Backbone as CSV, one residue per row, in Angstrom:
resi,resn,N_x,N_y,N_z,CA_x,CA_y,CA_z,C_x,C_y,C_z
1,MET,69.974,124.449,149.821,68.654,124.798,148.950,68.230,123.724,148.165
2,LEU,67.038,123.470,148.255,66.320,122.484,147.613,66.670,122.386,146.140
3,VAL,67.118,123.520,145.069,67.477,123.676,143.795,68.448,123.138,143.623
4,ASN,69.536,123.174,144.711,70.756,122.801,144.451,71.226,121.208,144.188
5,ASP,69.733,120.407,144.779,69.966,118.884,144.641,69.711,118.468,142.891
6,LEU,68.851,119.710,142.361,68.664,119.211,140.893,69.831,119.249,139.945
7,ILE,70.832,120.707,140.792,72.326,120.786,139.911,73.166,119.272,140.019
8,ASP,73.479,118.900,141.276,73.773,117.970,141.585,73.412,116.586,140.903
9,LEU,72.395,116.366,140.895,71.901,114.974,140.102,71.760,115.337,138.622
10,THR,72.011,116.344,138.036,72.239,116.609,136.351,73.386,116.877,136.325
11,LYS,74.580,116.518,136.745,75.735,117.291,136.233,76.407,116.384,135.030
12,THR,75.865,115.052,135.140,76.512,114.632,134.119,75.239,113.355,133.267
13,MET,75.398,113.787,132.075,74.816,113.034,130.972,74.196,111.833,131.229
14,PRO,73.002,111.483,131.985,72.828,110.004,131.869,72.879,109.551,130.424
15,ASN,72.880,107.789,130.366,72.635,107.250,129.212,71.025,106.474,129.679
16,PRO,70.193,106.814,128.877,68.791,106.661,128.510,68.606,105.059,128.371
17,ASN,69.791,104.676,127.904,69.654,102.964,127.317,70.098,102.176,128.536
18,ASP,70.525,102.568,129.564,71.218,101.964,130.640,69.994,101.666,131.958
19,TYR,68.718,102.120,131.045,67.836,102.342,132.346,66.421,100.973,131.726
20,PHE,65.778,100.531,132.780,64.872,99.346,132.594,63.316,99.900,131.399
21,LEU,63.480,100.879,131.456,62.047,101.516,131.055,62.833,102.210,129.306
22,GLY,64.234,102.290,128.780,64.462,102.455,128.024,64.720,104.373,128.198
23,TYR,64.548,104.683,128.919,64.324,106.068,128.923,65.232,106.495,130.113
24,TRP,65.911,108.232,130.657,66.053,108.061,131.806,64.929,109.534,132.451
25,HIS,64.522,109.471,133.699,63.831,110.491,134.461,64.044,110.815,135.622
26,LEU,63.942,112.053,136.047,64.373,112.289,137.291,63.357,112.855,137.554
27,HIS,62.700,112.577,139.115,61.709,113.469,139.634,61.904,114.350,140.521
28,LEU,60.974,115.056,141.170,61.705,116.326,142.017,62.514,115.310,143.043
29,PRO,63.381,116.339,143.409,63.958,115.481,144.872,63.631,115.961,145.994
30,PHE,62.240,116.222,145.819,62.080,116.886,147.165,60.350,116.113,147.941
31,SER,60.281,116.942,149.157,59.364,115.839,149.802,57.911,116.485,149.052
32,GLN,57.255,115.864,149.113,55.977,116.232,148.085,54.943,117.027,148.939
33,GLU,54.516,116.965,150.577,53.942,117.575,151.614,54.834,119.160,151.537
34,TYR,55.967,119.199,151.193,55.994,120.524,151.065,56.006,121.154,149.675
35,ILE,56.392,120.293,149.051,56.378,121.172,147.580,54.802,121.424,147.260
36,ASP,53.897,120.654,147.429,52.663,120.572,146.870,51.934,121.568,148.198
37,SER,52.642,121.783,149.090,51.526,122.751,150.334,51.184,124.289,149.706
38,LYS,49.992,124.318,150.353,49.741,125.805,149.963,50.246,126.935,150.433
39,ASN,50.874,126.685,151.643,52.135,127.111,152.125,53.385,127.474,151.455
40,THR,53.341,126.687,150.454,55.068,126.857,149.806,54.844,128.272,148.913
41,PRO,55.841,129.231,149.408,55.480,130.404,148.463,55.392,129.805,146.949
42,ASN,54.722,130.517,146.114,54.911,130.781,144.806,56.422,131.013,144.116
43,LYS,57.290,132.189,144.790,58.504,132.507,144.334,59.701,131.019,144.335
44,LEU,59.628,130.222,145.586,60.170,129.019,145.507,59.290,127.708,144.444
45,ARG,58.590,127.623,144.275,57.794,126.960,142.961,58.270,127.579,141.675
46,ARG,58.289,128.842,141.468,58.424,129.255,140.537,60.613,129.094,140.115
47,ASP,61.168,129.213,141.346,62.297,129.190,141.040,62.888,127.292,140.808
48,ILE,62.024,126.527,141.241,61.803,125.159,140.887,61.991,125.054,139.593
49,MET,60.635,125.702,138.604,60.492,125.556,137.545,61.656,126.314,136.419
50,GLN,61.864,127.564,137.235,63.345,127.927,136.437,64.505,126.903,136.431
51,LYS,64.520,126.444,137.592,65.997,125.434,137.405,65.819,124.244,136.716
52,LEU,64.362,123.180,136.817,64.134,122.611,135.799,64.752,122.835,134.340
53,ILE,64.060,124.453,133.866,64.509,124.671,133.067,66.096,124.731,132.274
54,GLU,66.455,125.298,133.508,68.075,125.557,133.036,68.588,124.057,133.145
55,ARG,68.017,123.044,133.878,69.056,121.884,133.980,68.611,121.195,132.350
56,VAL,67.741,121.209,131.992,67.267,120.730,130.740,68.335,121.414,129.802
57,ASP,68.547,122.721,129.744,69.228,123.510,128.724,70.609,123.170,128.867
58,TYR,70.843,123.036,129.983,72.337,122.598,130.833,72.630,120.973,129.735
59,LEU,71.628,120.093,129.994,71.832,118.705,129.377,72.224,118.861,128.185
60,ILE,71.267,119.772,127.407,71.332,119.606,126.042,72.928,120.491,125.701
61,ASN,73.480,121.333,126.494,74.299,122.056,125.810,75.829,120.894,126.086
62,ILE,75.823,120.049,127.160,76.595,119.189,127.071,76.748,117.817,126.629
63,LYS,75.796,117.673,125.455,75.878,116.452,124.742,76.779,116.635,123.756
64,THR,77.373,115.162,123.406,78.089,114.963,122.606,77.791,114.397,121.326
65,LYS,79.036,114.320,120.434,78.332,114.012,118.978,77.523,112.249,119.404
66,GLU,77.961,111.207,120.314,77.137,110.097,120.486,76.219,110.276,120.765
67,GLN,75.538,111.502,121.521,74.448,111.697,122.320,73.400,112.502,121.333
68,SER,74.016,113.016,120.373,73.079,114.074,119.426,71.791,113.505,119.375
69,ASP,71.397,112.562,119.432,69.968,111.967,118.948,69.128,112.050,120.205
70,TYR,69.769,112.352,121.357,68.959,112.505,122.834,67.878,113.435,122.811
71,CYS,66.902,113.178,123.105,65.560,114.261,123.473,65.778,114.588,125.027
72,ILE,65.806,115.901,125.128,65.824,115.979,126.505,64.603,117.378,126.793
73,TYR,64.114,116.951,127.955,62.548,118.256,128.095,62.250,117.966,129.608
74,ALA,62.001,118.988,130.115,61.236,119.224,131.575,60.089,118.903,131.306
75,ILE,59.084,118.272,132.366,57.605,118.267,132.405,57.242,119.215,133.464
76,ILE,56.417,119.978,133.608,56.411,120.483,134.927,54.721,120.485,134.873
77,SER,54.758,120.158,135.940,53.115,119.501,136.468,52.564,120.789,137.583
78,LEU,51.218,121.108,136.994,50.478,122.066,137.931,48.952,121.602,137.937
79,PRO,48.852,121.859,139.458,49.255,122.248,140.190,50.486,121.366,141.310
80,ASN,50.222,120.133,141.087,51.111,119.145,141.767,52.164,119.185,141.116
81,LEU,53.262,120.297,141.606,54.932,120.431,141.121,55.509,119.664,141.143
82,PHE,54.938,118.441,142.139,55.807,117.523,142.914,56.163,116.385,142.033
83,ASP,54.764,116.480,141.047,54.792,115.317,139.925,55.971,115.747,138.198
84,SER,56.582,117.173,138.762,57.210,117.406,137.731,58.741,116.930,137.447
85,GLN,59.446,116.750,136.267,60.307,115.637,135.983,61.424,116.226,134.785
86,ILE,62.632,115.747,134.905,63.319,115.690,133.803,63.394,114.515,132.800
87,VAL,63.342,114.576,132.101,63.311,113.384,130.771,64.472,113.275,129.908
88,VAL,65.158,112.282,129.376,66.175,111.895,128.618,65.742,110.670,127.535
89,PHE,65.013,111.314,126.568,64.580,110.094,125.287,66.272,109.698,125.010
90,PRO,66.269,108.532,124.561,67.324,108.309,123.468,67.307,108.764,121.984
91,ASP,65.977,108.870,121.619,65.654,108.953,120.200,64.643,110.130,120.074
92,LYS,63.870,110.635,118.770,63.023,111.696,118.579,62.164,110.641,118.189
93,SER,62.288,108.659,118.035,61.324,108.082,117.769,60.346,108.049,118.870
94,TRP,60.791,108.103,120.273,60.389,108.141,121.284,58.730,108.899,121.349
95,PHE,58.787,109.692,120.379,57.783,110.975,120.552,56.659,110.595,119.490
96,ASP,56.612,109.854,118.766,55.907,109.357,117.700,54.335,108.707,118.621
97,GLY,53.287,109.584,118.602,52.087,108.945,119.077,52.139,110.017,120.595
98,PHE,53.404,110.475,121.033,53.565,110.508,122.535,52.311,111.366,122.962
99,PHE,52.084,112.737,122.372,51.313,113.623,122.860,49.955,112.998,122.442
100,GLU,49.833,112.296,122.075,48.032,111.943,121.539,47.556,111.273,122.879
101,ARG,47.095,111.579,123.905,46.469,110.669,125.307,44.901,110.920,124.766
102,ASN,44.321,109.953,124.684,42.983,110.156,124.186,41.869,109.576,124.789
103,SER,42.363,108.411,125.873,41.689,107.329,126.232,40.619,107.653,127.543
104,LYS,39.458,106.618,127.967,38.640,107.144,128.884,39.399,107.336,130.250
105,GLU,41.174,106.601,130.408,41.683,106.517,131.481,42.543,108.038,131.647
106,GLN,42.940,108.500,130.573,43.711,109.473,130.447,43.952,110.791,128.956
107,LYS,43.386,111.797,129.360,43.189,112.726,128.242,44.540,113.792,128.174
108,TRP,44.826,114.230,127.446,46.048,115.532,127.020,44.850,116.375,126.142
109,ILE,44.176,117.666,126.744,44.166,118.194,125.717,44.627,119.546,125.274
110,PRO,45.408,119.773,124.290,46.132,120.897,124.035,45.553,122.446,124.336
111,LEU,45.983,123.123,125.472,45.909,124.363,125.871,45.815,125.859,125.141
112,ASP,44.808,126.474,125.236,44.936,127.577,124.248,46.076,128.176,123.958
113,SER,46.529,128.413,122.695,47.212,129.308,122.406,47.836,130.415,123.212
114,GLY,46.918,130.764,123.815,47.063,132.003,124.661,47.797,131.736,125.644
115,ARG,47.502,130.559,125.968,48.450,130.323,127.551,49.736,130.347,127.112
116,ASN,50.419,130.608,128.264,52.155,130.597,128.168,52.822,130.401,129.869
117,ILE,53.321,129.353,129.833,53.613,129.056,131.103,54.834,129.906,131.434
118,ILE,55.542,130.261,130.256,56.762,130.877,130.329,56.371,132.404,130.873
119,GLU,55.496,132.947,130.360,54.871,134.565,130.823,54.537,134.443,131.901
120,GLU,53.196,133.456,132.282,52.448,133.402,132.944,53.500,133.438,135.089
121,TRP,54.479,132.568,134.952,54.946,132.350,135.753,56.601,133.256,136.041
122,LYS,56.779,134.115,134.770,57.770,134.915,134.356,59.409,134.060,134.613
123,LEU,59.184,133.544,134.191,60.230,132.205,133.524,61.373,132.747,132.323
124,VAL,62.369,132.378,132.499,63.092,132.753,131.329,63.335,131.620,130.680
125,LEU,63.369,131.463,129.373,63.516,130.781,128.261,64.581,130.611,127.164
126,SER,65.496,129.657,126.855,66.543,129.572,125.877,65.636,129.785,124.781
127,SER,66.204,130.459,123.628,65.360,130.710,122.618,64.957,129.229,121.730
128,ASP,65.557,128.568,122.008,65.522,127.280,121.018,64.947,126.176,121.708
129,LEU,64.568,126.161,122.694,63.209,125.492,123.696,61.914,125.438,123.314
130,THR,61.087,124.636,123.060,59.952,124.487,122.374,58.812,123.871,124.117
131,VAL,57.959,124.980,124.221,56.541,125.179,125.233,55.580,124.410,124.580
132,ARG,54.885,123.050,125.079,53.911,122.756,124.474,53.131,122.290,126.190
133,GLY,51.923,122.937,126.149,51.122,122.445,127.549,49.683,121.877,127.150
134,PHE,49.328,121.369,127.818,47.921,120.409,127.580,47.590,120.759,129.131
135,LYS,45.948,120.263,129.160,45.275,119.731,130.541,44.895,118.834,130.452
136,GLU,45.307,118.165,131.811,45.470,116.492,131.744,44.397,116.219,132.572
137,ILE,43.805,115.109,132.061,42.651,114.606,133.001,42.915,113.076,133.543
138,ILE,42.922,112.659,134.489,42.845,111.426,134.672,42.065,110.921,135.693
139,SER,41.523,109.740,134.934,39.753,109.441,135.098,40.026,107.583,135.521
140,ASP,40.268,107.102,136.888,40.019,105.759,136.684,39.643,104.971,137.965
141,GLU,39.434,104.043,138.885,38.519,103.745,139.636,38.833,104.291,141.008
142,ASP,40.174,104.595,141.390,41.348,105.019,142.110,41.417,106.848,142.320
143,ILE,41.412,107.323,141.044,41.803,108.880,141.234,40.781,109.541,140.007
144,ASN,40.419,110.707,140.147,40.305,111.623,139.336,40.624,113.075,139.451
145,TYR,41.382,113.246,138.606,42.523,114.639,138.540,42.436,115.108,137.160
146,GLU,42.398,116.649,137.304,42.427,117.652,136.570,43.867,118.640,137.020
147,GLY,44.404,118.733,135.861,45.377,119.994,135.838,45.876,119.976,135.103
148,GLU,47.417,120.763,134.694,47.971,121.464,133.476,49.295,120.602,133.050
149,ILE,49.999,119.938,132.041,51.294,119.446,131.799,51.877,120.552,131.005
150,TRP,53.061,120.659,131.367,53.948,121.437,130.536,55.328,120.618,130.052
151,PHE,55.417,121.305,128.791,56.693,120.352,128.048,57.893,121.195,127.810
152,ILE,59.039,121.355,128.191,59.641,122.377,127.482,61.212,121.859,127.626
153,GLY,61.466,121.700,126.098,62.677,121.050,125.359,62.764,120.936,124.292
154,GLU,63.720,119.834,123.854,63.651,119.253,122.471,62.252,118.304,122.142
155,LEU,61.485,119.107,121.617,60.271,118.315,121.424,59.930,118.111,120.012
156,ASN,60.311,118.585,119.190,60.564,118.286,117.694,61.425,117.339,117.157
């Protein structure tokens, strides 16, 4: 099954400092044509979202003392679920200004507090994980896109 690939790719804690960008991230290891197809059942999409949350929780729980500053979270992108990923930042300083996106090319507008991806998709969330949702607007020469981007994990 597709979600088993997520388990295999997150069995051990990656070191974000070992990567060129200074952080580690894992995009969904699935075919974009399949995962974002209108024919893909919502049950499978929900299962993928749930597995992302579970793998974030798993990685948080296996952190060693030396990894205690790591910030781990999932990004769930809708309607393009293929753009979802798991991210490991080396420390909380990466969040300074991270959620402030208000340029001509990219805007993140906080979603109404009444919105909740956990309730809407009937997902299970560990009580210590934080959820933040944004309407994402991307506008440049090649693309105009509007969707939702949800962050779930260690965000504070």
